[in-house]
N, C-alpha and C positions, 0 to 999 in steps of 0.2 A: 114217527115214533122212535125215540132213542132207547137203546137197551142199556141198562146199567150193568157194569161189570160186576160179576159175583165175587171174583177173586182178583187181587192185584197181580201184575206181572212180577217176575222175580226182581227185576230192576226197581220197580215201584216199591216193592216190599223192602228191599235192601236200603233204598233211599230213606225209608221211614223208620228204620231200626236205629235205636240208640244203642250202639254196640256196647257201651259201658254198662248198660242195664240188662243186656241179653244174657241168658244163662250160658254156662260154659259148654254144655253139650251142643247147643245151637251153634256156638262159635266154631266148635270142632267140626260140625257138619259143613260149615262154610269152607273149611280147609279140605275136607273129604271131597266135596263137590269139585273143587279145582283139581285135586290130585287124581281123581278118577275120570273126570270128563273134560278137564282142561278149560273150564269156563269160570268166569267171575274171579280172575286173578286178583284184582284190586281189593275186592271184598275179602278174599281168602287172606291176603296180606294184612288187612286191617284186623281180621279175626285172630290171626296168629300174634299180632302185636298186642292185642288185648289179653289173650291167654297168657302171654309171657309177662305182661304187667301184673296180672293177677297172681301168677306164681311168685313173682318178686315180692308182692305184698302179702304172701303167706297162704294163698289158696292151695289146697292139696289135690285138686283135680288132676289126675295123670292124663293130660290130653294127648301126649305122645303115644302112649300105649292104646288109648281109646281110638285115636285116628288109625294107627297101624292095624288094630284088630278089625275095625270096621272096613278098612280097605281090603283086607284079606277075604271078606265076604263077597266082593265084587268079582265078576268074571274078568279074565285077562283080555287084553285088547284084541288078541287073535281070535278069541272065542266070545266076542261081546254079544250078549242078548240084550238089546236096548230096552225091551219090555221089562226084563228082570231088573235091570239097573234103575229104570224109572220107578218101578214099584218099591225098590229098596229105598230110593231117595224120598219117595212119598211117605214111607213108614217113618223115616228119620224126621220128616217135617212135622210129625205129630207129637214131638217132644213138648212137654207141658210149658205153656207160655213162652214160646221162642221169640215172639215179636213184642217188643216194647216200643210203642209208637212215640216218636218225638212230639213234644208239645211246644 
């Protein structure tokens, strides 16, 4: 009997995200994840590129301040409580419609 996966892995989810259609808060969380945990660098770079493109095209989402303010909520590396960090990232993942699946 094979078990179906209830949730995709982070890599599977990222591979199925059409970054150009994802909301800006989700893209900022991609950057926050890299800056706080040091993971998913390529995804974070793609998110930053898309945020910069949107700014150039007139979007007024202040992603720099959003990222800075959210990072301040994380514990420092010397005092890292990984359960707290994980819960914070899980709360960020509840942003409305973060995944737009490629078709």
